Each structure stands twice: as C-alpha cells, then as structure tokens.
N, C-alpha and C positions, 0 to 999 in steps of 0.2 A: 577352813581347816588349817590354813597356813599359819595363822596366829597360834592355834593350839599346838602345832608342830614346833613352833618357836619357843614354847613354854608358857604361853598365856593360859590361865586356868579360870578366868572370869569372862563370861559371855553375857552381853546385854542385848536385849531385843524388846519388842513391844508389839502389841496387836496392831497399833497404828502404823508401824513400819511395814506391815504385810510381808514379813519374812520369817515368821516363826517356824513354818514347816521346813524351810531350807536350813535354818539355824539348827533345828533339832536333828535333821539328817546329817549335817556336818559333825555335830557332837557325837551322834551314834556311830558314824563311820570312823571318827578318830578313836573313840573308845575301843571299837572292834579291832582296828588296825594296830593300835599302839600298846594295848594291854593296860593302859591307864584305867583306873576304876572310874565309873560314872560319878561316884561320890567325890572324886578329886577335881571335877570340873563344876564350877559354880555358875548356874544359869539363872539370870534375872530377867523378868519380863514385866510389862506394865499393861494394865487394863486399858481397853479402848476408851478414849475420853467420852464416848457416848454412853458408856455404862454408868448410869446415873441413879440407879436404885438398887436395893438389895437383890431383887430377882435378876435384873440384867447383869449385875456384877458377878453374881454366883454363876450364871450361865457363861459369861465371858471368861471367867477364871477356868472353868471346866473345859471350855473350848480351847483356850490357850494351852492348857496342859495336853489335851488331845493332839493339837497341832504340832506341838514340840515332840511328842512321842517319846518322852524320856522317863515316863513313869511318875514323875513329880517335878515341880518347879522349886528351885532352891529359894527364890525370893520373888514375890509378886507385889508390885507397887500400884497404888492409885496414881495414874499418870499426871493428872492435873486436878486442882480443886475447882475448876470451872464448872459451874452449874451443878444441878443435881443435889442429892441428899448425901453429903459426905459421910455422916455417921453410919448410915445404912450401907453405903458402899464399903466402908472400912469393916463393918460388921460382917459383910459377906466374905471378905478376905479372911477374917478370923474363923469363919465357918469352914472355909476351904482348908485352913490350917488344921482345924480339928479333924477334918476328914483325911488328912495326910496327903492331899493333893498339892499343897503348898507347904514348904518347910518354915518360911518366915515371911512376914508382911511388912510393908512400909508405905511411904508416900514420896512423891517426886514433885518438884516445882511448887511446894506449899510455902506460904508465908506464915508468920507467927500467928496471925488471927485464924488461919485454917487449922494449924496445929492445936491451938487452944480449943477449937470447936470439937476436937476429938478426945479431949480429956474426959475421963470417966469419974 
C-alpha cells in the first residue's frame, strides 16, 4: 500500500507470485482509505504458467479475479509461451474479457514466433 500512497497507480502481480490475495487486499484498503476510485488503480496479473489449455486458463483467470477480490482485473497476461496450446490459452483470456472479468488481455515473455502464432 506504500507505493499507492506515494502515487503509483499501476500494480503488477501474477498467480505464480502467490500474492494475489494480498495485492487485492492492499488495493481494496487503499481505495477505501484514500477515496481514490478503483478505476484509477490499474491492476495487471498473469496466468500461472501451468495453465496450458482453454479450460485451465479459463479457470485460472476466474480464480485470479476471485483471489484479487477487486471485481475485475484491468489486464490479464499469458505469463509465458512455454508449453501448452497458446491459441487456446489466449482465446480463454478473450472469453474472460467478453464476460467482463478481465478488461484487457496480452502476453508476457513472448518472442516474435509466439506472437505470430496468435495472429488470426
């Protein structure tokens, strides 16, 4: 919460960091204490690298949002292109976006070949 009090408005976490519940609590506390709107704090998280299919990524994204307890995640990223079905995992993020659980989606640690695999 110290960074938020100093004026930071971007918070990055990930399922793999195992701190989403604490990050969510800090953001909720800050919003409650400061009067800053939730919409003014951008929260980004990343799917666990073991989420390698549509079904597991969908479940992981929902779990992430629940752990954060903020109502929605501003941005959810595929943490790594390592293994799995990248297109299915990305499609799961797009599904979460359609459901309003996630506002925007993206990728992390991807090379050009991985990005090209996601082209539609």
